C-alpha positions, 0 to 999 in steps of 0.5 A: 105097565108091569115089567117081567122079572129077568128070572122067576123060579117057582117051587124048584125041586131037584131030586137025584134018586132018593136025595133031594138036592133042592126043595121047592125054592122060589125067588125072582131077579128083576131086570138090572138087579144084582143078586147073590145066592149064598149058602154052605157047601152042598146046599144046592147053589150049583144045582140051582144054576144047573137047572136054571141054565138047562144043564140039569132037568128039574124034578118039578117047579117052574123057571121063567127067563125073560118072560119065557117058560125055560123049564125043559129047554136045552142049554143052547135054547136057554143061551139063545134067550140071552142067559150065559153062565160060568162054572165053578171050575174054569175050562180055558184052552190052556195052550191058547192065549187069553185073547184067543180064549175070548175070541172062540166063536160063540154059537150061531156066529157062523152058518152051518157051512163055515167055509161059506160063512167065511167067504160072505161079504162083511165077515172080515169086518165082523171078526175085526169088531169081535177083536175090538170087543175082546180087547175092550172086555179085557180092559173092563176086567183090568187084565188087558196086559195079559192078552198074549199070555197063555191060559196055562200061565194064569193064576186061579183068579186070573183064569176066572176073570178070563172065563167071565170075559168069555161070558161077556163076549156073548153079549148076555142079557142075563149072567149067572156066575158060579163061584 
């Protein structure tokens, strides 16, 4: 039985008016594989990530994520397939602690009515599980000692680790790390 690649990009092209930022690139990433997309500044790496994650609409080509056609999907739909990404620049809540940044609820954690969701049986246990997961993520990244530091106190590298930790909290099946 043949296993579908986690990501297949075929002839991806992205134009911005008269500027072609990506010109028919093709690649695939197998499940469990770690792949780096490298190149000089301005060669289209972030634009490729933006197209794959649905942040930008591609001009042409095909993107398949975990066996599904992801071309034309919104970012939240792509995230629903299991893809999570980070960005070149971290966007942490600076007045919150590191652990609080990790505990910001992911999409679809609660029903549309937050008050009813908080009152439903098991919500306290679910939140306690998220706290355990957040501390385990900080341990994995070797930054547990910063759990109660404000995000505004972190260095650039530490902020990036927290951003990666936040991405891990959504239990992604596929993770794009942009610089």
